[in-house]
Wavefront OBJ file of the C-alpha trace (Angstrom):
o trace
v 92.727 -61.991 44.284
v 90.277 -62.626 47.172
v 90.598 -66.386 48.739
v 87.485 -67.427 50.162
v 87.466 -70.305 52.443
v 84.297 -72.255 53.700
v 86.033 -73.680 56.863
v 85.080 -76.385 59.193
v 82.353 -77.536 56.821
v 80.011 -80.124 57.898
v 80.795 -82.282 54.936
v 82.056 -85.890 55.741
v 81.108 -89.293 54.733
v 79.013 -91.459 57.538
v 81.638 -91.934 60.635
v 82.329 -95.449 61.517
v 80.266 -95.292 64.627
v 76.963 -94.718 62.640
v 77.458 -97.142 59.863
v 75.286 -100.015 61.163
v 72.472 -97.818 62.209
v 69.442 -99.328 60.557
v 68.447 -95.813 58.957
v 71.840 -95.405 57.544
v 71.906 -99.055 56.283
v 68.271 -98.444 54.645
v 69.384 -95.124 53.241
v 72.461 -96.399 51.696
v 70.826 -99.537 50.176
v 68.123 -97.277 48.471
v 71.199 -95.393 46.803
v 72.986 -99.033 46.095
v 75.730 -97.926 48.153
v 77.487 -99.008 51.187
v 77.091 -96.903 54.387
v 80.425 -95.823 54.315
v 80.202 -94.328 50.890
v 77.489 -91.835 51.399
v 77.640 -88.522 52.938
v 75.925 -87.692 56.320
v 73.098 -85.537 55.745
v 70.613 -84.226 58.702
v 67.750 -84.116 56.225
v 67.645 -87.878 56.004
v 69.811 -88.762 58.945
v 68.266 -86.378 61.853
v 67.440 -89.192 64.137
v 70.523 -90.681 64.091
v 72.531 -87.457 64.656
v 70.951 -87.118 68.105
v 73.564 -89.994 69.294
v 76.474 -87.772 68.519
v 77.760 -85.152 71.189
v 77.725 -82.292 68.319
v 74.934 -83.804 66.162
v 72.947 -80.804 66.031
v 75.502 -79.100 63.815
v 76.582 -82.181 61.702
v 75.488 -83.717 58.024
v 74.924 -80.152 56.244
v 76.457 -80.652 52.671
v 73.760 -78.316 51.787
v 75.421 -75.209 53.294
v 78.481 -76.180 50.950
v 76.404 -76.558 47.972
v 74.918 -72.942 48.335
v 78.216 -71.305 49.306
v 79.753 -72.596 46.349
v 76.873 -71.540 43.928
v 76.983 -67.974 45.074
v 80.652 -67.828 44.886
v 81.459 -69.738 41.493
v 78.640 -68.094 39.794
v 79.715 -64.644 40.919
v 80.955 -61.614 38.511
v 84.139 -61.570 40.442
v 84.846 -65.461 39.990
v 84.212 -64.661 36.192
v 86.623 -62.169 36.198
v 89.064 -64.419 37.555
v 89.379 -62.325 41.015
v 88.182 -65.305 43.325
v 89.871 -68.509 44.559
v 87.347 -70.730 46.553
v 88.136 -73.792 48.757
v 86.384 -75.943 51.251
v 87.819 -77.052 54.446
v 86.022 -79.993 56.247
v 85.764 -80.803 60.224
v 87.822 -83.724 59.374
v 90.907 -81.534 58.017
v 90.418 -82.037 54.170
v 90.735 -79.421 51.845
v 88.810 -79.356 48.472
v 90.436 -76.955 45.973
v 88.134 -75.698 43.176
v 89.144 -74.195 39.863
v 87.487 -71.068 39.056
v 86.014 -72.555 35.792
v 84.368 -75.321 37.697
v 80.772 -75.729 37.176
v 79.166 -77.621 39.816
v 75.671 -79.517 39.611
v 72.890 -77.196 40.409
v 70.982 -80.199 41.598
v 71.353 -81.037 45.028
v 71.270 -84.726 44.818
v 73.874 -84.678 41.884
v 76.117 -82.450 43.952
v 75.861 -85.221 47.027
v 76.976 -87.830 44.622
v 79.922 -85.646 43.277
v 81.237 -85.116 46.805
v 80.844 -88.993 47.836
v 82.849 -89.947 44.592
v 85.606 -87.153 45.550
v 85.580 -88.414 49.359
v 85.665 -92.154 48.187
v 88.033 -92.171 45.208
v 89.740 -89.028 45.616
v 88.868 -88.619 41.868
v 85.747 -86.989 40.119
v 84.374 -87.684 36.640
v 86.608 -86.535 33.784
v 84.152 -83.536 32.848
v 84.604 -82.352 36.472
v 88.096 -82.875 36.978
v 88.470 -79.513 38.299
v 88.243 -80.310 42.054
v 91.044 -81.992 44.075
v 90.817 -82.901 47.741
v 93.850 -83.360 50.170
v 94.149 -83.943 53.885
v 95.294 -80.525 55.205
v 94.356 -78.316 58.421
v 93.148 -74.901 58.159
v 96.083 -73.395 59.306
v 98.444 -75.380 56.797
v 95.839 -73.983 53.889
v 96.370 -70.296 54.908
v 99.986 -70.798 55.117
v 99.919 -71.990 51.571
v 98.087 -69.195 50.343
v 100.515 -66.823 51.923
v 97.818 -64.105 52.417
v 98.789 -60.353 53.494
v 95.325 -60.479 55.601
v 92.980 -62.872 57.083
v 89.564 -62.022 57.974
v 86.910 -64.506 59.957
v 83.463 -63.559 59.605
v 82.125 -63.994 63.054
v 78.670 -62.721 64.852
v 81.034 -61.363 67.727
v 83.557 -59.573 65.356
v 83.997 -55.963 64.805
v 81.061 -54.613 63.250
v 81.357 -53.114 59.532
v 78.987 -52.374 57.013
v 79.495 -54.559 53.850
v 80.304 -51.808 51.717
v 82.956 -50.654 54.255
v 84.402 -54.150 54.474
v 84.686 -54.480 50.890
v 86.621 -51.578 50.482
v 88.997 -52.649 53.319
v 89.517 -55.907 51.290
v 90.562 -53.877 48.337
v 93.502 -52.530 50.111
v 95.220 -56.097 50.298
v 96.785 -57.916 47.588
v 95.829 -61.524 48.458
v 93.227 -61.093 51.560
v 91.431 -64.241 53.090
v 88.153 -64.473 53.921
v 86.984 -67.489 56.340
v 83.231 -68.331 56.521
v 81.998 -71.002 58.641
v 80.515 -73.899 56.682
v 78.118 -75.016 59.692
v 74.807 -73.947 60.772
v 75.358 -72.444 64.252
v 78.000 -72.519 67.025
v 81.823 -71.855 66.644
v 84.860 -72.616 64.455
v 86.530 -76.008 65.547
v 89.674 -75.201 63.930
v 92.222 -72.586 66.047
v 92.101 -69.409 63.507
v 94.310 -66.498 63.935
v 92.992 -63.514 62.055
v 90.361 -60.268 62.601
v 87.000 -61.381 63.202
v 84.417 -59.085 61.241
v 80.651 -58.979 61.429
v 78.604 -57.523 58.635
v 75.135 -57.604 60.327
v 73.707 -57.184 63.739
v 71.977 -60.542 63.554
v 73.460 -64.095 62.508
v 73.163 -64.753 58.945
v 73.398 -67.639 57.011
v 76.574 -68.927 55.759
v 75.787 -68.551 51.827
v 74.562 -64.982 52.774
v 77.722 -63.833 54.034
v 79.591 -65.342 51.259
v 77.204 -63.358 48.723
v 77.624 -60.293 50.628
v 81.459 -60.431 51.217
v 81.818 -61.102 47.349
v 79.719 -58.537 46.381
v 81.150 -55.854 48.528
v 84.407 -56.722 47.429
v 83.386 -57.064 43.767
v 81.878 -53.714 43.685
v 84.754 -51.962 45.348
v 87.312 -53.649 43.019
v 85.836 -53.613 39.645
v 83.918 -50.211 39.715
l 1 2 3 4 5 6 7 8 9 10 11 12 13 14 15 16 17 18 19 20 21 22 23 24 25 26 27 28 29 30 31 32 33 34 35 36 37 38 39 40 41 42 43 44 45 46 47 48 49 50 51 52 53 54 55 56 57 58 59 60 61 62 63 64 65 66 67 68 69 70 71 72 73 74 75 76 77 78 79 80 81 82 83 84 85 86 87 88 89 90 91 92 93 94 95 96 97 98 99 100 101 102 103 104 105 106 107 108 109 110 111 112 113 114 115 116 117 118 119 120 121 122 123 124 125 126 127 128 129 130 131 132 133 134 135 136 137 138 139 140 141 142 143 144 145 146 147 148 149 150 151 152 153 154 155 156 157 158 159 160 161 162 163 164 165 166 167 168 169 170 171 172 173 174 175 176 177 178 179 180 181 182 183 184 185 186 187 188 189 190 191 192 193 194 195 196 197 198 199 200 201 202 203 204 205 206 207 208 209 210 211 212 213 214 215 216 217 218 219 220
């Protein structure tokens, strides 16, 4: 079983200090919601994010959406050999059951995440998600892995095929992929850093490469 964690994801409701900004208020009104009920999204809130110290990396629900689409639609997941978790910058963990079919449409996905963060529940037909306040280290302890790998551009270089073979040597490995556009992890993580390409890759590309490499080594 491969455990994939999308960590320090830039997935959050609009923080309190931004809720009175005119752009946030207008955006929320257009969606018939209150400012505290909508996700921070750089597509719509780019100018607002400039007021935050680390605003250049925040408001990226799209990264989580694309990573989850790749993971949950993979052959590995359909074969029951994958577990996926989303850890956020605010130390919340979203548990996702393998049979979950998330909305392909990005706007519907955003609405689902807003409901999850606000109410801690989702519609009955998508009751395969749950959210808990939990640090990344606590999540890893809960999984009890026999190896932890951190996908990092400064990690030890391994070809994807080589990394996939290495993963299959373990019973319950954890692979951590950053759910942010650039920069480094906010959480303190202990594990082996691995790089699968000579240049930085998008998070969803890393997710796809890791899963397919493991899948090929394990199932073929």
